[in-house]
C-alpha positions as CSV (number, residue, x, y, z in Angstrom):
1,M,-6.1,-28.2,25.7
2,R,-2.8,-29.8,25.6
3,S,-4.1,-33.7,26.1
4,A,-2.1,-37.2,26.6
5,I,-3.5,-40.7,25.9
6,I,-2.7,-43.4,28.2
7,G,-3.3,-47.2,27.3
8,L,-3.7,-47.5,23.0
9,G,-6.3,-50.3,22.9
10,A,-9.5,-50.4,21.3
11,I,-10.9,-47.0,22.4
12,S,-8.0,-44.2,22.1
13,T,-8.8,-44.0,18.8
14,T,-12.2,-42.7,19.9
15,H,-10.7,-40.2,22.6
16,Y,-8.1,-39.4,20.1
17,G,-10.6,-38.3,17.2
18,A,-12.7,-36.7,20.6
19,I,-9.9,-34.6,21.6
20,G,-9.3,-33.6,18.0
21,R,-13.4,-32.1,17.4
22,A,-13.0,-30.5,21.0
23,G,-10.0,-28.2,19.9
24,G,-7.4,-30.6,21.7
25,E,-3.5,-31.4,21.1
26,V,-2.6,-34.6,21.4
27,V,0.6,-33.9,22.4
28,A,1.9,-37.9,24.2
29,I,0.8,-41.5,24.0
30,C,2.1,-44.2,26.2
31,D,1.2,-47.8,25.8
32,I,3.8,-50.5,27.5
33,D,3.1,-52.6,23.9
34,E,5.8,-51.0,21.8
35,A,3.3,-53.1,18.8
36,K,0.3,-50.8,19.6
37,I,2.2,-47.0,19.7
38,T,2.9,-48.1,16.7
39,A,-0.5,-48.9,15.4
40,F,-2.2,-45.7,16.9
41,C,0.4,-43.9,14.8
42,E,-0.2,-45.4,11.8
43,K,-4.1,-45.5,12.1
44,T,-4.4,-41.8,13.6
45,G,-1.7,-40.2,11.8
46,C,-0.4,-39.0,15.1
47,H,2.9,-37.9,15.9
48,A,3.1,-37.3,19.6
49,T,5.9,-38.4,21.8
50,A,6.0,-41.6,22.4
51,Y,6.4,-43.4,26.0
52,K,5.9,-46.6,27.9
53,D,6.7,-45.6,31.0
54,Y,3.6,-43.6,32.2
55,Q,4.9,-42.2,34.8
56,A,8.1,-40.4,33.0
57,L,4.5,-39.2,30.6
58,L,3.2,-37.7,33.9
59,S,6.3,-35.4,34.6
60,D,5.5,-33.8,31.7
61,R,3.8,-30.4,33.4
62,T,3.2,-29.1,30.1
63,I,-0.1,-31.6,29.6
64,D,-3.1,-30.7,30.7
65,V,-5.2,-33.1,30.4
66,I,-4.2,-37.0,30.4
67,H,-6.9,-39.8,29.4
68,I,-6.8,-42.9,30.5
69,C,-7.7,-45.7,28.6
70,T,-6.3,-48.6,30.4
71,P,-7.5,-52.0,31.5
72,H,-10.0,-51.6,34.3
73,Y,-7.5,-52.5,37.0
74,L,-5.2,-49.7,35.9
75,H,-7.7,-46.7,36.3
76,A,-7.8,-46.3,40.2
77,D,-3.4,-46.0,40.2
78,M,-2.7,-44.0,37.3
79,V,-5.8,-41.7,37.9
80,V,-4.6,-41.1,41.4
81,A,-0.6,-40.7,39.8
82,A,-1.7,-38.4,37.2
83,L,-3.9,-35.8,39.7
84,R,-1.0,-35.9,42.5
85,A,1.4,-34.9,39.1
86,G,-0.9,-32.0,38.9
87,H,-3.0,-32.9,35.5
88,H,-6.8,-32.9,34.9
89,V,-7.8,-36.9,34.1
90,L,-10.4,-38.5,32.2
91,C,-10.6,-41.4,32.5
92,E,-12.7,-44.3,30.5
93,K,-15.0,-46.6,32.2
94,P,-15.5,-47.9,35.2
95,L,-13.5,-45.3,37.9
96,C,-12.5,-48.5,40.0
97,I,-13.0,-51.7,40.5
98,A,-12.5,-52.3,44.6
99,E,-14.7,-50.6,47.1
100,E,-11.3,-49.6,48.9
101,D,-9.7,-47.7,45.8
102,I,-13.0,-45.7,45.8
103,P,-12.3,-42.9,48.8
104,R,-8.4,-42.9,47.5
105,V,-9.4,-41.5,44.0
106,L,-12.0,-39.0,45.5
107,A,-9.6,-38.2,47.8
108,A,-7.1,-37.3,45.5
109,E,-8.9,-35.2,43.0
110,R,-9.9,-32.7,46.0
111,E,-6.6,-32.4,47.3
112,S,-5.0,-32.0,43.8
113,G,-7.8,-29.0,43.2
114,K,-7.6,-30.5,39.4
115,H,-10.8,-31.8,37.3
116,L,-11.7,-35.7,37.6
117,G,-14.2,-36.6,34.7
118,V,-15.8,-40.5,33.9
119,C,-16.5,-41.5,30.4
120,H,-20.4,-42.1,31.2
121,Q,-20.6,-40.7,27.6
122,N,-23.8,-42.0,26.8
123,R,-25.2,-39.6,29.2
124,Y,-24.8,-37.3,26.1
125,N,-26.5,-38.7,23.5
126,E,-29.9,-37.3,22.1
127,S,-32.7,-40.0,23.0
128,N,-31.3,-40.3,26.9
129,L,-31.0,-35.9,27.4
130,A,-34.7,-35.8,25.8
131,L,-35.7,-38.7,28.3
132,K,-33.9,-36.7,31.1
133,A,-35.6,-33.7,30.5
134,M,-39.0,-35.1,30.3
135,L,-38.5,-36.5,33.9
136,E,-37.4,-32.8,35.2
137,S,-41.5,-31.9,35.3
138,D,-42.5,-35.5,35.3
139,P,-40.3,-37.6,38.0
140,A,-39.9,-41.5,37.1
141,K,-41.8,-43.7,39.8
142,S,-39.9,-46.7,38.2
143,G,-37.8,-48.1,35.2
144,F,-36.3,-51.1,33.8
145,G,-32.7,-51.5,31.8
146,T,-31.9,-53.9,29.6
147,V,-28.6,-54.6,28.2
148,V,-28.6,-57.9,25.8
149,W,-25.6,-58.6,24.0
150,D,-23.5,-61.2,22.3
151,R,-20.0,-61.9,23.7
152,G,-18.3,-64.7,22.4
153,E,-14.7,-66.7,23.6
154,G,-12.8,-63.9,20.7
155,Y,-13.7,-61.1,22.7
156,Y,-12.2,-62.9,25.9
157,A,-8.8,-63.8,24.3
158,S,-8.5,-60.2,22.8
159,G,-7.0,-59.4,25.9
160,A,-5.4,-61.3,28.8
161,W,-7.4,-58.9,31.1
162,R,-10.3,-59.3,30.1
163,G,-13.0,-62.3,32.0
164,K,-10.9,-62.0,35.0
165,W,-12.3,-60.5,38.3
166,Q,-8.9,-59.5,39.4
167,T,-8.0,-57.5,36.7
168,E,-11.7,-57.0,34.5
169,G,-13.6,-56.5,37.9
170,G,-16.1,-58.3,36.9
171,G,-18.4,-58.9,33.3
172,V,-21.5,-57.9,32.3
173,M,-22.2,-55.6,34.8
174,I,-18.7,-53.4,35.3
175,N,-17.9,-53.9,31.6
176,Q,-20.6,-53.8,29.2
177,A,-23.9,-52.8,30.8
178,L,-22.2,-49.8,33.4
179,H,-23.7,-47.1,31.2
180,T,-26.8,-48.7,30.8
181,L,-26.9,-49.0,35.1
182,D,-26.0,-45.6,35.0
183,L,-28.4,-43.8,33.0
184,L,-31.3,-45.6,35.3
185,L,-29.4,-44.4,38.7
186,W,-29.5,-40.4,36.5
187,M,-32.4,-40.6,35.6
188,V,-34.5,-42.7,38.4
189,G,-32.4,-41.5,41.4
190,Q,-30.0,-43.6,43.9
191,P,-31.2,-46.2,45.4
192,D,-31.6,-47.9,48.7
193,S,-31.0,-51.0,48.5
194,V,-30.3,-54.4,45.5
195,Q,-31.3,-57.6,45.3
196,A,-29.3,-59.6,42.4
197,D,-28.9,-63.0,40.9
198,L,-26.0,-63.2,38.8
199,H,-24.3,-66.6,36.7
200,N,-22.2,-67.6,34.0
201,R,-24.2,-69.4,31.7
202,H,-22.2,-70.0,28.6
203,L,-18.5,-69.5,28.6
204,G,-18.0,-71.9,31.6
205,G,-14.4,-73.1,31.9
206,V,-13.7,-69.2,29.7
207,I,-13.9,-66.5,31.9
208,E,-14.6,-66.5,35.7
209,V,-17.0,-63.4,35.8
210,E,-20.7,-63.4,35.1
211,D,-22.0,-63.4,31.8
212,T,-25.8,-62.0,33.0
213,A,-27.3,-60.8,35.8
214,S,-30.8,-59.6,36.7
215,A,-31.5,-57.3,39.7
216,L,-34.1,-55.3,41.9
217,F,-33.3,-52.0,42.9
218,R,-35.0,-50.6,45.6
219,Y,-36.3,-47.1,47.1
220,E,-37.0,-46.3,50.9
221,D,-40.1,-44.4,49.8
222,G,-41.5,-48.0,48.2
223,R,-40.2,-47.2,44.3
224,V,-38.3,-50.1,43.0
225,F,-36.6,-50.6,38.8
226,N,-35.0,-54.0,37.5
227,F,-32.6,-54.7,35.8
228,F,-31.3,-57.2,33.2
229,A,-28.2,-57.9,31.2
230,T,-26.4,-60.8,29.4
231,T,-23.5,-61.4,27.1
232,A,-25.0,-65.0,26.0
233,S,-27.6,-63.5,23.8
234,G,-26.9,-65.0,20.0
235,A,-26.3,-61.5,18.4
236,D,-26.6,-57.9,19.7
237,M,-29.8,-56.8,20.6
238,P,-30.4,-52.8,21.3
239,V,-30.3,-51.6,24.4
240,Q,-32.9,-50.0,26.4
241,V,-33.7,-47.4,29.3
242,M,-37.5,-47.7,30.5
243,V,-39.5,-45.2,32.8
244,A,-43.0,-45.1,34.3
245,T,-43.7,-41.6,35.6
246,E,-45.9,-39.8,38.3
247,G,-48.0,-39.0,35.4
248,G,-48.9,-41.9,33.8
249,Q,-46.4,-41.7,31.0
250,T,-44.3,-44.7,29.6
251,I,-41.1,-43.7,28.3
252,V,-38.9,-46.2,26.3
253,A,-35.0,-44.7,24.9
254,A,-33.6,-46.9,23.0
255,N,-30.6,-46.6,20.8
256,D,-32.1,-44.4,18.0
257,T,-35.8,-43.7,19.1
258,I,-37.6,-42.6,22.5
259,T,-41.4,-43.5,22.4
260,V,-43.8,-41.9,24.5
261,N,-46.7,-44.4,25.3
262,G,-45.8,-45.7,22.6
263,E,-45.6,-43.0,20.5
264,I,-42.6,-41.7,18.5
265,R,-42.0,-38.6,19.7
266,P,-40.0,-36.0,17.1
267,S,-36.9,-33.9,18.9
268,D,-37.3,-29.8,18.8
269,S,-36.1,-30.3,15.2
270,G,-38.4,-32.2,14.2
271,D,-36.3,-35.4,13.4
272,I,-38.4,-38.6,14.8
273,R,-35.3,-40.9,15.3
274,Y,-32.6,-39.3,17.8
275,G,-29.9,-41.7,18.0
276,K,-29.4,-42.9,14.5
277,D,-26.5,-39.8,14.2
278,V,-25.5,-39.7,17.1
279,W,-25.2,-42.7,18.5
280,G,-21.4,-43.8,19.5
281,D,-21.0,-40.1,19.6
282,G,-20.9,-39.0,23.2
283,H,-17.3,-39.2,23.8
284,A,-16.9,-36.1,21.6
285,K,-19.6,-34.4,23.4
286,L,-18.1,-35.1,26.7
287,V,-14.8,-34.6,25.8
288,R,-15.8,-31.4,24.8
289,D,-17.7,-30.8,27.9
290,F,-15.1,-31.6,29.9
291,Y,-12.8,-29.1,27.8
292,T,-14.9,-26.5,29.0
293,C,-15.6,-27.0,32.5
294,I,-11.9,-27.0,33.0
295,K,-11.0,-23.8,30.8
296,E,-14.1,-21.9,32.5
297,D,-12.8,-23.6,35.9
298,Q,-16.4,-25.2,36.5
299,P,-17.7,-27.9,37.9
300,F,-17.6,-30.9,35.6
301,A,-21.0,-33.1,36.2
302,I,-19.7,-36.5,35.8
303,D,-17.3,-36.1,38.2
304,G,-15.4,-38.8,41.0
305,R,-18.2,-38.5,43.1
306,E,-20.8,-39.4,40.2
307,G,-18.4,-42.3,38.7
308,A,-18.2,-44.2,41.6
309,R,-21.7,-43.8,42.6
310,V,-22.2,-47.0,39.9
311,V,-19.5,-49.0,40.2
312,R,-20.7,-48.9,44.3
313,A,-24.1,-50.2,43.1
314,I,-22.1,-52.8,40.8
315,L,-20.1,-53.8,43.7
316,A,-23.0,-54.4,45.9
317,M,-25.2,-56.4,43.0
318,Y,-21.8,-58.6,43.2
319,R,-22.1,-58.7,47.4
320,S,-25.9,-59.8,46.9
321,Q,-25.8,-62.8,45.7
322,G,-29.4,-63.0,45.9
323,K,-29.7,-61.2,49.4
324,E,-30.9,-57.7,49.4
325,E,-27.6,-55.5,49.7
326,T,-27.5,-51.8,51.5
327,L,-26.1,-49.1,48.9
328,T,-24.1,-46.3,49.6
329,V,-23.6,-43.1,48.2
């Protein structure tokens, strides 16, 4: 697979490594900042053709897959352009940051006939796969997700696009907590409404967006799940997804373990630690799966529609302002 990476920020080297592990070859890279191109090549040893204009890169029809690793506000336009240029596309989260971008991205995916994937790589972590498998025979009746991290002024100073509604699209929800909310949507199912409260508790005057969010997601059948996320913590805490099942089990999937009714469960291999060796390795598994789907012309599970689902849920949280807001698929 001949691959290209657009956007050479922090996540780009993760994609570079994942492409190699999936048997692909990075033949082109792109960033408007020449210093980032130089730094990327020095760090990875990459000798691909370098571009400063992504439109010029898209004109190379020998490229099979474009990896979009740019700041959030650029995703939608670049995804649409890459699909229309005849390339398969793997986009970093979020797929987009505005409701009006969703239909045009999905239209480009449909009309191009190409594969579009979104990097919700935490679905590939072993602990989350184990929980998902358990829920096939004993469905979730309720859930709770938490993301409690520390992001200070230095983090937001690392990129001019961070911490702004127009360019980041939000704060803790659209950036740090998106993956965990996606897991709950994947495991519990599509809610019908959400009631959310959002606050900026520790970086007033530094960022425009929320650093703390809480939400109640409701289903017409009476089920609910709760969510809490903050980057106003004094330290990074383990992410957790918790579900209560119809059969009476309480299951917790954390970064490196899964417990059922308080007991650590072993994996099929006999190991009790699920995520210790694979935490942070989800990208490699996702890229390998995406490339296999392209080669075999099979649907990829985390496509445009699936990537848009969590974006729609987060945008509904932003609209809620403490009132119940209807969710759409």
